[in-house]
Structure formats: structure tokens, C-alpha cells
N, C-alpha and C positions, 0 to 999 in steps of 0.2 A: 504494500500500500504506500502510495506516495503522499507523505504528509506535507503540510505547508512549509515546515522547516526544511525538508528535503528539497522541495521546489526552490526555496531561496538558496540553498547550498548549491544546487545545480546551476542556477543563474549566476551565483557568485563565482563559481569556477569558470564560467564562460566570460564574465566581465565584472570585475569587482566594482567598477565605477557605476554600473547599473543599479546596484543595491546601496552603494555608499551614500548617495545624495540625501536620503531621508535622515541619515545619522548626522548630517552637518549641523543640525540644530541641537545635538546632544552635547552640551557644553560641559567641559571638565570643571572640577572644583565646586560644583553645586553641592551644598551640604545635604546631609542625610534627610533633613526635613523636607526637601523637595527632590529627593533622589528618583531615579527612573524606576517605575513600578515593574516588578517581574512576578511571575507566578511559579516559575521553575528555575532552579539554579542553572540549568543548561542554557537558559536564555542569556545569562550574563556572558558566558563564554562565547556563545554564538555572536552576540553583538560586538564584543571586543574583537573577535576574529574578523568580522566584517569591516571593522575600522582599521584593521592592520596593526592592532595593539598586541604587545607581548606582556603577559602578566609578570610583574616583578614581586608583588606581595599582595596578600589578601587578609583582611581582618573584619571584625564586626564593629559597627558603630551604632550609637543610639541617639535619638533626639527625643523631644517631648512626646511625639506620637508615632515615631517610626523606628523600626529595627532595620539596619542596612548592612549590606556587604560593601566594604570599602576596598576598591581595587586600585592599586598603584600599578600603572602600566607604562611601558616604553613604546612610543609610537614609531611607525616605520621610518619616519624622517628624523628620529633621534630624541624628540622632546619627551619628557616625562610628565604624565598627567595622573590625576586621581579622579575616579568615577565612583559614585554612590548608587547602589541599586537597592531600592526600597523593597524589602522582602518580608513584610509582615505576614502574609499568607503562608509563606514557606516556613518561617519560624513557628507560626501557630500550629501548622500541621505536624512539625517535628515534636512540639511539646505534647500534642495529643497522642502521637505515636509512642513516645517514650514515657508518658505519664508524668510529665513535669508541670 
């Protein structure tokens, strides 16, 4: 079965610039409070891959209302950026699964 993510990956392999343009508005250094919403951890890596970013470090970060994955990355042109992915749903599912 061809999922949406597989379709994007196929298009990405054909031409990274085709998929890259919507990510231009994804500004680095935006705090956890306004981090990019994700529902699966895989989405973080998929998005970073689409941007040509290499993960340098990963940690969690908290704001008043959000739990985030904080990703420090090195961009393909050498610049280092930090991106926040708001992962409230992911962390909530983990707590339910592990009874915390």
C-alpha cells in the first residue's frame, strides 16, 4: 500500500526542491510554545530529511502548555539550527502506554 509518506518520499527522491518549498516557512529557533505540531515521531525525521538537515542532538523541552522534541541540526549548507516539534499527543500516548 502506498501511503502519503511514501508518495512524498518518492517525489522527494525525484526532486527535493519539489517538496522543499512548503518547508520554507518553517522557521528555526521558534520556541516550544509555538513548535511544529506532529502526531508521530517519524514525522520529525521525515521533515528534517526533506530540509536536508542532519541531526546533531535531540532532547525534550517544555513550555507552559507544550511538550516538545528539540532538534539541533546541521543544514546542508553548513548552518546550525534548532527546531521544536510540539509532541503533546505523542507524549500523552506514551504515558498511557506505560502507565505514567
